[in-house]
C-alpha positions, 0 to 999 in steps of 0.5 A: 033442716034435716040430714038430706038438707045437710047432705045437699049442702055439704056434698056441693062443697069442693072436694067433699066425699060422703062415707060411713064412719061408725055406722053413720053418714060422715062428710069428709074433705081430704079424708078428714071428717068435718060433719057427721050424723051423731045420735046419742049413745046410751051413756050420753042419754044417761048423762042427761039425767032428768033433762030431756035430750034434744030430739030429732036429728043431731049433726056434729061438726068440727070447729077450728079450736076450743076457743072457737067452740067456746065462742060459738056456744056463748053466742048460743044459736038455737039448736047448738049445744055440747055434751060431756063426751065432747069436753076438750074436743073441737066440735059441737052438736046441732039439733037440726030441728031447732037450728036455723038453716043459715046457722047450720050452713055456716057451721058446715062451711066453717067445719069444712074450711077448718078441716081442709086447712088442717089437711093442707097444713099436714101435707105441707108439714111433712115437706117443711119444718114448723115455725116456732110460735110465740104467745097464744092464740085467741082466735074466736069463731069466724062466722056471725051467728044470729042471736035468738 
């Protein structure tokens, strides 16, 4: 899979626009980025130390929350990983060369849905007060990713 394949799939989702953010292609819904090209910065490469960083095209995608991120990384689909720059951020990276097409598409679709839902909630939040929540949510990744 490569960025052209990502573009073909993501651009086919309802309401998706493609923009350039920070000099890289970004797929957006309702003005919110859900997937983007994410080459490594010099600082990223330095943090890899003696390890060889993943090669080829790297895609970043949003996830619903940090619980979903942890669950997805625990499942460990081929090519999915994170870096220190993404610590505390609801997003993951995908080395497209190593990832399975079905897993990349599932991640893109989940990212699209998460950001579309966030945009809808933001629009509604301006018109109505939020309801208090009790307890904590333990939501996990909603897609089933195959194991190696």
